[in-house]
N, C-alpha and C positions, 0 to 999 in steps of 0.2 A: 235862028233859034237853037239853043242847046237843049238836048234831051238826055235824061239819065233814068235809070231804074235800079231798084234794089230787090233782089230775089232771096227769100229766106232759105237758109241751108239747114240750120239747127240751132237750138238754144237762142242766143242773141247774135248769131253770126249770119251775115248776109253777103252776097256777091253783088257789088255795084257795077253796073255796066253803063258806059256812056255811048252816045251815038257814034263816036269814033271807033267803037268796037273794043276799046280797052276796058279791062276789068280790074277791080280791086276788091279784096275781102275786107269787111269791117266786122268788128266784134264789140258789142256794147255791154258785154258782161262786166261785172264789177270785180270778179276774181277769175283766175285761170284764163286770161285772154289769149287768144290765138292769132289776133291781128290788131291793127290800129283801131281805136275807137273813132267814131265820126268826128268828135271834137279834136282828136289828135290830127286827123286828116285836114281839118280846117287850118291848124297851125302849119302843117306841111304845105298846104296850098298857098298860104301867105308867104312862106319862105320861098317857094318856087316862083310865085308871081313877082315878088320884088327882086329876087336874084336874076330872073330873066331880064327885067327892066334894066337893072344896074349893069349887067354884062353887055346888053345891047348898047347902052349909052356909052360905056367905057370903050367899046369897040368903035363906035362912031367917032369918038374923040381921039382914037388911035392911042389909047393908053395901054401900055404893055403889061397887063396883069397876067399872072401865070396860074392863079387859082382864086376862086371866090367861094366862100361858104357863108350861109346865113343860118343862124340859130334863133329860135324863138322860145320864150318862156311866157306862159300865159296864166293869169290869175282869173278864176271863175267866181261868179256870184255864189253865195252860200246856199241859196234857195232856187228851186226850179222856176223858170228855165235858167240853167246854169251857164249863162252867156259869159263870154270873156269880158272882164271889167278893166283889165290892164294887160298889155303885151309889151315885152321888152325884146327888141331885135338886136342881134349882134352880127355885124358884117365883118368877116375876116378876109382880107384881101392880101395877096402876095404879088410881088412884082414891083416894078419901078413906076408906081402910080402916083400922080400928083394928088396931094391931099385935097385941094380945092375941087379937082375933077371928081374924086370919089364922093365928097360931101355933096356936090351938085347932083350927082347921079342918084344918090340915096334920097335926097330931097325931092327930086323930080319924080322918082318912083312913088314916094309917099304922098306927095301933093297932087300929082297929075295922072300918072299912068296905071298904078296898081289897083285894079278893080277889087281885089280881095281886101286890101287895106282900106279902101273907101267904104266898103260894107261894114267891116269890123269896127271902124272908127265911130259908128253909130252907137256902140255900147262900150267900147274899150278905148282907153288912153294908150296910144302906141308911142313908145319912146325907142330910141336906138343909140347905139354906139358903134364906132368903127375901130377895128384893130388892124394895124398895118404890120406886115412881116416882110 
């Protein structure tokens, strides 16, 4: 079981702490933000989740990638709750990686392994593209 809490600091700022002992500051203010908003952290979590999957799959396939970056752009509903309605992921990979291996890794992450993606797909259409360098 995972556990987390958020402790109010001031204004709309909180310190989130997970059972692992790691902390992160969030700021829900609409202006003068001092930290990521909770919804920004959701996109960061998605990027981290799928990037971890893809890196692990490429390593298991012995694909010689030298870097991997995942970027996300999310569109939110106009009215509360402002859930993500569409998310575009861009995977940027460097190294001599076979295109089929990279495509397979991204699809496996999206369809099987990434828990964050599975949750977000309940409200958002998630699309992706892959950039090779």
